[in-house]
N, C-alpha and C positions, 0 to 999 in steps of 0.2 A: 122158239129158238133152243137148240140143244147145245150142250157143252160137254167137254171131255171130263171124265171123272178126275177129281182132284184139282181141276183148273180154278184159279181164282176168279170169282165173279166180281162185277163192278161193286156190288154191295159189300163184299168182303174187303175189297181194296179200300173203299171209302171208310170202313170201320177201322181197319188196321193201319192205314196210311192216310190220315185225314188232312194232312198239310200238303196242299197241292199247288203247283206252279205250271202255268201254260205258256209255251213258247210257240211262235209261228213255225209251222212245219219247215219252211225254207231255212230257218235258223238251226235246224237239227240235222240237215243233210250233209253228205260228203264227209270231210274231215271233222266237222263239228260233232258227228256221232261219237267218234273216238274221244274227242276232247271232253264231251259230257260224261261218257262212261268212265274215263280216267278220274275225273273230278269226283264222281259219285262212288268210286270204289269202296271207300270207307264210311260212306254215309248210309242212312237208313232208307235208301231208295227201294221202292217196291220192285220185285223182279218182273212184274208185268205192268206195262204202261197202258195208256189209252189215248184216244184222239177225239177231238170235237171240232165241229164246223161252226164258224161265226164270221160275219163280215166278209163273205166271199173267199174265205181261206180256211185251211185246216190248221189246227193248233195241236201240238203234242203236249200231253199233260204228264208231268213228273210228280210222283206221289211219294211223300216221306212220312215216316212215323214220328220223327222228331221235328218240332217247329223250328229249331235253330238250324237244322240241316236245310230245310226249305228256304229259310231266310238267306243262308250262305249261298245257296244255288241261285236265288233270285238276284242277290247282290253281284254275283260273278257274271251271270248270263243275261240278266234283265228278265223279261217276261212279266206276267201278271198273276196275282193270286187267283186260284180257281176254287170256287165253292162247289162241291159235288151236287148241292141242291139245285144248281143252275143248269145241270145237264138234262136234256130232254128225256121223255119217257116213251115207252112203246115204240111205235114206228119212227119216232123222231129222236131216238136214243142218242144220236150223234150231234144233235143241235146244242149249242151253248146259248142258253137264254140269259145272256149277260145283262144285268141291269144297267141302266144309264148311269153315268158318272154322278156321284153324290148320293145315290140311293143306297138304302140298307142301313 
């Protein structure tokens, strides 16, 4: 897979913005996009997001460098903490290998 020069890779995002929150894709569409963008304007949100697939739906992952910003986002909009180690590798890069509740 090729990428453009200067583009943030998933590994760079995970190192620089390790505090991540996943929201179901439908919660991010329409007017919610602007609401999320306005809320995150002064937060440490990564300029590039990512998406993962789990449970028959897509999830949008918001990445923050400050853990307090990730907590504030999750308190305001819900969602689930996302651990970058749970993202698939290789051909399954978009899979969210989310552990069952209570594990970890």
